[in-house]
N, CA, C and O atoms as a printed pandas DataFrame, in Angstrom:
     atom_number atom_name residue_name chain_id  residue_number  x_coord  y_coord  z_coord
0              1         N          MET        A               1  164.628   22.083   24.692
1              2        CA          MET        A               1  163.207   21.999   25.135
2              3         C          MET        A               1  162.540   23.450   25.407
3              4         O          MET        A               1  163.048   24.276   26.165
4              5         N          GLY        A               2  161.424   23.637   24.743
5              6        CA          GLY        A               2  160.889   25.311   24.742
6              7         C          GLY        A               2  159.730   25.026   26.088
7              8         O          GLY        A               2  159.304   24.029   26.671
8              9         N          SER        A               3  159.569   26.171   26.160
9             10        CA          SER        A               3  158.452   26.087   27.425
10            11         C          SER        A               3  157.055   26.912   27.153
11            12         O          SER        A               3  156.955   28.139   27.125
12            13         N          LYS        A               4  156.178   26.116   26.993
13            14        CA          LYS        A               4  155.000   26.862   26.463
14            15         C          LYS        A               4  154.287   27.560   27.489
15            16         O          LYS        A               4  154.069   26.960   28.541
16            17         N          THR        A               5  153.914   28.671   27.350
17            18        CA          THR        A               5  153.138   29.878   28.127
18            19         C          THR        A               5  151.836   29.526   27.954
19            20         O          THR        A               5  151.438   29.262   26.820
20            21         N          GLU        A               6  151.028   29.474   28.991
21            22        CA          GLU        A               6  149.340   29.387   28.702
22            23         C          GLU        A               6  148.710   30.592   28.949
23            24         O          GLU        A               6  149.218   31.019   29.985
24            25         N          THR        A               7  148.040   31.214   28.628
25            26        CA          THR        A               7  147.538   32.531   29.208
26            27         C          THR        A               7  145.839   32.211   29.183
27            28         O          THR        A               7  145.267   31.709   28.215
28            29         N          THR        A               8  145.251   32.569   30.312
29            30        CA          THR        A               8  143.681   32.203   30.415
30            31         C          THR        A               8  142.940   34.087   30.675
31            32         O          THR        A               8  143.238   34.983   31.465
32            33         N          SER        A               9  142.087   33.996   29.751
33            34        CA          SER        A               9  141.205   35.473   30.199
34            35         C          SER        A               9  140.009   35.015   31.053
35            36         O          SER        A               9  139.174   34.151   30.785
36            37         N          LYS        A              10  140.133   35.882   32.267
37            38        CA          LYS        A              10  139.094   35.700   33.271
38            39         C          LYS        A              10  138.093   36.712   32.818
39            40         O          LYS        A              10  138.300   37.826   33.299
40            41         N          SER        A              11  137.250   36.637   32.167
41            42        CA          SER        A              11  136.108   37.269   31.902
42            43         C          SER        A              11  135.228   37.008   32.773
43            44         O          SER        A              11  135.062   35.872   33.216
44            45         N          LYS        A              12  134.342   38.338   33.242
45            46        CA          LYS        A              12  133.261   37.706   34.096
46            47         C          LYS        A              12  132.049   38.051   33.309
47            48         O          LYS        A              12  131.863   39.160   32.808
48            49         N          ALA        A              13  131.066   36.837   33.209
49            50        CA          ALA        A              13  129.849   37.071   32.673
50            51         C          ALA        A              13  129.080   38.149   33.271
51            52         O          ALA        A              13  129.258   38.634   34.388
52            53         N          PRO        A              14  128.134   38.496   32.338
53            54        CA          PRO        A              14  127.238   39.749   32.864
54            55         C          PRO        A              14  126.269   39.161   34.081
55            56         O          PRO        A              14  125.963   37.969   34.119
56            57         N          LYS        A              15  125.867   40.024   34.967
57            58        CA          LYS        A              15  125.326   39.794   36.149
58            59         C          LYS        A              15  124.224   39.645   35.856
59            60         O          LYS        A              15  123.920   40.463   34.989
60            61         N          ALA        A              16  122.985   38.664   36.271
61            62        CA          ALA        A              16  121.939   38.645   36.262
62            63         C          ALA        A              16  121.239   39.971   37.033
63            64         O          ALA        A              16  121.556   40.461   38.116
64            65         N          LYS        A              17  120.233   40.359   36.148
65            66        CA          LYS        A              17  119.453   41.307   37.138
66            67         C          LYS        A              17  118.695   40.564   38.324
67            68         O          LYS        A              17  118.209   39.434   38.267
68            69         N          SER        A              18  118.697   41.536   39.538
69            70        CA          SER        A              18  118.095   40.926   40.786
70            71         C          SER        A              18  116.619   41.190   40.954
71            72         O          SER        A              18  116.302   42.379   40.977
72            73         N          LYS        A              19  115.812   40.436   41.055
73            74        CA          LYS        A              19  114.629   40.189   41.344
74            75         C          LYS        A              19  113.957   41.087   42.593
75            76         O          LYS        A              19  112.969   40.696   43.212
76            77         N          THR        A              20  114.703   42.457   42.888
77            78        CA          THR        A              20  114.089   43.267   43.733
78            79         C          THR        A              20  113.029   44.228   43.099
79            80         O          THR        A              20  112.937   44.509   41.905
80            81         N          LYS        A              21  112.252   44.673   44.118
81            82        CA          LYS        A              21  111.218   45.595   43.742
82            83         C          LYS        A              21  111.709   46.923   43.212
83            84         O          LYS        A              21  111.062   47.648   42.457
84            85         N          SER        A              22  113.028   47.191   43.727
85            86        CA          SER        A              22  113.795   48.590   43.345
86            87         C          SER        A              22  114.024   48.772   41.813
87            88         O          SER        A              22  114.452   47.804   41.185
88            89         N          LYS        A              23  113.770   49.934   41.175
89            90        CA          LYS        A              23  113.568   50.015   39.650
90            91         C          LYS        A              23  115.028   50.578   39.410
91            92         O          LYS        A              23  115.663   50.326   38.386
92            93         N          SER        A              24  115.533   51.412   40.513
93            94        CA          SER        A              24  116.772   52.015   40.240
94            95         C          SER        A              24  117.604   51.573   41.415
95            96         O          SER        A              24  117.203   50.929   42.385
96            97         N          LYS        A              25  119.347   52.205   41.083
97            98        CA          LYS        A              25  119.916   51.896   42.058
98            99         C          LYS        A              25  119.724   52.963   43.163
99           100         O          LYS        A              25  119.461   54.126   42.858
100          101         N          LYS        A              26  119.855   52.563   44.441
101          102        CA          LYS        A              26  120.058   53.445   45.431
102          103         C          LYS        A              26  120.925   54.761   45.476
103          104         O          LYS        A              26  122.126   54.533   45.333
104          105         N          ASP        A              27  120.625   55.939   45.623
105          106        CA          ASP        A              27  121.818   56.681   45.114
106          107         C          ASP        A              27  121.845   57.919   46.176
107          108         O          ASP        A              27  122.511   58.939   45.996
108          109         N          SER        A              28  120.951   57.652   47.405
109          110        CA          SER        A              28  121.307   58.928   48.450
110          111         C          SER        A              28  121.720   58.240   49.751
111          112         O          SER        A              28  121.699   57.011   49.820
112          113         N          GLN        A              29  122.025   58.857   50.589
113          114        CA          GLN        A              29  122.298   58.155   51.977
114          115         C          GLN        A              29  121.715   59.303   53.075
115          116         O          GLN        A              29  121.575   60.522   52.970
116          117         N          LEU        A              30  121.495   58.544   53.956
117          118        CA          LEU        A              30  120.845   59.247   55.211
118          119         C          LEU        A              30  121.874   58.850   56.627
119          120         O          LEU        A              30  122.112   57.702   57.000
120          121         N          VAL        A              31  122.442   60.246   57.338
121          122        CA          VAL        A              31  123.313   59.771   58.019
122          123         C          VAL        A              31  122.532   60.391   59.633
123          124         O          VAL        A              31  122.049   61.476   59.954
124          125         N          LEU        A              32  122.689   59.329   60.215
125          126        CA          LEU        A              32  122.026   59.578   61.777
126          127         C          LEU        A              32  123.134   59.222   62.602
127          128         O          LEU        A              32  124.130   58.621   62.199
128          129         N          ARG        A              33  122.887   59.693   64.020
129          130        CA          ARG        A              33  123.933   59.685   64.813
130          131         C          ARG        A              33  123.150   59.028   66.137
131          132         O          ARG        A              33  122.110   59.460   66.633
132          133         N          LEU        A              34  123.863   57.963   66.541
133          134        CA          LEU        A              34  123.499   57.249   67.782
134          135         C          LEU        A              34  124.394   56.288   68.513
135          136         O          LEU        A              34  125.488   55.962   68.053
136          137         N          ASP        A              35  123.944   55.855   69.603
137          138        CA          ASP        A              35  125.236   55.511   70.718
138          139         C          ASP        A              35  125.720   54.403   70.162
139          140         O          ASP        A              35  124.915   53.662   69.599
140          141         N          LYS        A              36  127.008   54.076   70.191
141          142        CA          LYS        A              36  127.556   52.729   69.406
142          143         C          LYS        A              36  126.928   51.436   69.903
143          144         O          LYS        A              36  126.636   50.500   69.158
144          145         N          GLU        A              37  126.765   51.456   71.051
145          146        CA          GLU        A              37  125.980   50.196   71.669
146          147         C          GLU        A              37  125.032   50.075   70.982
147          148         O          GLU        A              37  125.103   49.115   70.216
148          149         N          GLU        A              38  123.982   50.768   70.919
149          150        CA          GLU        A              38  122.916   50.602   70.241
150          151         C          GLU        A              38  122.801   50.305   69.002
151          152         O          GLU        A              38  121.933   49.593   68.497
152          153         N          ARG        A              39  123.734   50.879   68.450
153          154        CA          ARG        A              39  124.071   50.739   66.672
154          155         C          ARG        A              39  124.549   49.219   66.785
155          156         O          ARG        A              39  123.834   48.396   66.215
156          157         N          ASP        A              40  125.656   48.769   67.443
157          158        CA          ASP        A              40  126.002   47.510   67.254
158          159         C          ASP        A              40  125.179   46.246   67.864
159          160         O          ASP        A              40  125.369   45.075   67.537
160          161         N          ASP        A              41  124.194   46.726   68.845
161          162        CA          ASP        A              41  123.044   45.748   69.273
162          163         C          ASP        A              41  121.925   45.722   67.970
163          164         O          ASP        A              41  121.251   44.736   67.675
164          165         N          PHE        A              42  121.901   46.698   67.449
165          166        CA          PHE        A              42  121.108   46.645   66.040
166          167         C          PHE        A              42  121.176   45.861   64.778
167          168         O          PHE        A              42  120.323   45.253   64.133
168          169         N          VAL        A              43  122.680   46.098   64.595
169          170        CA          VAL        A              43  123.369   45.330   63.501
170          171         C          VAL        A              43  123.376   44.006   63.784
171          172         O          VAL        A              43  122.931   43.196   62.971
172          173         N          ASP        A              44  123.854   43.657   64.904
173          174        CA          ASP        A              44  123.884   42.173   65.681
174          175         C          ASP        A              44  122.459   41.184   65.420
175          176         O          ASP        A              44  122.429   40.000   65.084
176          177         N          LEU        A              45  121.193   42.213   65.730
177          178        CA          LEU        A              45  120.005   41.433   65.936
178          179         C          LEU        A              45  119.872   41.353   64.407
179          180         O          LEU        A              45  119.705   40.195   64.024
180          181         N          CYS        A              46  119.898   42.170   63.546
181          182        CA          CYS        A              46  119.793   42.080   62.104
182          183         C          CYS        A              46  120.411   40.947   61.620
183          184         O          CYS        A              46  119.779   40.049   61.064
184          185         N          LYS        A              47  121.759   40.923   61.817
185          186        CA          LYS        A              47  122.370   39.512   61.366
186          187         C          LYS        A              47  121.733   38.301   61.702
187          188         O          LYS        A              47  121.577   37.329   60.963
188          189         N          GLU        A              48  121.309   38.461   63.099
189          190        CA          GLU        A              48  120.748   37.213   63.795
190          191         C          GLU        A              48  119.493   36.622   62.981
191          192         O          GLU        A              48  119.205   35.437   62.814
192          193         N          MET        A              49  118.828   37.768   62.521
193          194        CA          MET        A              49  117.471   37.410   61.817
194          195         C          MET        A              49  117.463   37.574   60.198
195          196         O          MET        A              49  116.562   37.838   59.402
196          197         N          ASP        A              50  118.789   37.318   60.058
197          198        CA          ASP        A              50  119.228   37.171   58.351
198          199         C          ASP        A              50  118.903   38.429   57.525
199          200         O          ASP        A              50  118.798   38.355   56.301
200          201         N          THR        A              51  118.766   39.425   58.104
201          202        CA          THR        A              51  118.609   40.792   57.485
202          203         C          THR        A              51  119.896   41.744   57.499
203          204         O          THR        A              51  121.053   41.377   57.704
204          205         N          SER        A              52  119.381   43.247   57.196
205          206        CA          SER        A              52  120.485   43.940   57.258
206          207         C          SER        A              52  119.745   45.257   57.946
207          208         O          SER        A              52  118.558   45.571   57.858
208          209         N          ALA        A              53  120.553   45.763   58.484
209          210        CA          ALA        A              53  120.453   47.215   59.181
210          211         C          ALA        A              53  119.490   48.161   58.607
211          212         O          ALA        A              53  118.456   48.615   59.096
212          213         N          ALA        A              54  120.212   48.427   57.118
213          214        CA          ALA        A              54  120.006   49.115   55.958
214          215         C          ALA        A              54  118.432   48.770   55.485
215          216         O          ALA        A              54  117.544   49.598   55.278
216          217         N          ARG        A              55  118.342   47.325   55.375
217          218        CA          ARG        A              55  116.902   46.968   55.097
218          219         C          ARG        A              55  116.051   47.154   56.177
219          220         O          ARG        A              55  114.882   47.270   55.810
220          221         N          GLU        A              56  116.195   47.214   57.224
221          222        CA          GLU        A              56  115.104   47.549   58.087
222          223         C          GLU        A              56  115.030   48.687   58.219
223          224         O          GLU        A              56  113.835   48.976   58.296
224          225         N          ILE        A              57  115.855   49.841   58.320
225          226        CA          ILE        A              57  115.486   51.055   58.127
226          227         C          ILE        A              57  114.780   51.523   57.084
227          228         O          ILE        A              57  113.852   52.274   57.384
228          229         N          ARG        A              58  114.974   51.267   55.808
229          230        CA          ARG        A              58  114.673   51.356   54.811
230          231         C          ARG        A              58  112.913   51.133   55.028
231          232         O          ARG        A              58  112.111   52.065   54.971
232          233         N          GLY        A              59  112.617   49.969   55.234
233          234        CA          GLY        A              59  111.417   49.114   55.417
234          235         C          GLY        A              59  110.590   50.511   56.535
235          236         O          GLY        A              59  109.552   51.115   56.266
236          237         N          PHE        A              60  111.291   50.655   57.515
237          238        CA          PHE        A              60  110.793   51.331   58.737
238          239         C          PHE        A              60  110.197   52.698   57.891
239          240         O          PHE        A              60  108.996   52.967   57.915
240          241         N          ILE        A              61  111.173   53.508   57.158
241          242        CA          ILE        A              61  110.702   54.583   56.423
242          243         C          ILE        A              61  109.358   54.550   55.571
243          244         O          ILE        A              61  108.378   55.295   55.576
244          245         N          ARG        A              62  109.691   53.348   54.796
245          246        CA          ARG        A              62  108.701   53.465   53.809
246          247         C          ARG        A              62  106.868   53.027   54.576
247          248         O          ARG        A              62  105.794   53.530   54.246
248          249         N          LYS        A              63  107.107   52.047   55.538
249          250        CA          LYS        A              63  105.951   52.026   56.352
250          251         C          LYS        A              63  105.705   53.370   57.121
251          252         O          LYS        A              63  104.530   53.649   57.361
252          253         N          PHE        A              64  106.694   54.236   57.535
253          254        CA          PHE        A              64  106.372   55.382   58.387
254          255         C          PHE        A              64  105.450   56.567   57.168
255          256         O          PHE        A              64  104.391   57.138   57.429
256          257         N          MET        A              65  106.074   56.652   56.127
257          258        CA          MET        A              65  105.917   57.417   55.144
258          259         C          MET        A              65  103.964   57.234   54.545
259          260         O          MET        A              65  103.071   58.076   54.462
260          261         N          LYS        A              66  103.989   55.911   54.280
261          262        CA          LYS        A              66  102.864   55.371   54.112
262          263         C          LYS        A              66  101.405   55.740   54.811
263          264         O          LYS        A              66  100.279   56.034   54.410
264          265         N          LYS        A              67  102.087   55.550   56.120
265          266        CA          LYS        A              67  100.989   55.792   57.331
266          267         C          LYS        A              67  100.862   57.216   56.973
267          268         O          LYS        A              67   99.969   57.640   56.239
268          269         N          ASN        A              68  101.835   57.988   57.542
269          270        CA          ASN        A              68  101.776   59.855   57.675
270          271         C          ASN        A              68  101.583   60.231   56.595
271          272         O          ASN        A              68  101.290   61.418   56.743
272          273         N          LYS        A              69  101.540   59.904   55.145
273          274        CA          LYS        A              69  101.537   61.056   54.140
274          275         C          LYS        A              69   99.948   61.236   53.943
275          276         O          LYS        A              69   99.082   60.368   54.055
276          277         N          THR        A              70   99.785   62.751   53.581
277          278        CA          THR        A              70   98.388   63.373   53.471
278          279         C          THR        A              70   97.783   63.156   52.138
279          280         O          THR        A              70   96.660   63.595   51.891
């Protein structure tokens, strides 16, 4: 009695493009220092509000620049 070996290929389907406003991948970082407790509280609040800290900081930067550009 012979054994039959079955192989399956786990190929991933191409990911659909997301429907975000961004036209290109984000490729830069901004490093800032703050108290651990303040950072943790901010991250926790963002999670409670179903958003991310990075998204909120990017939003702040965009609003700040729009308001203050000459």
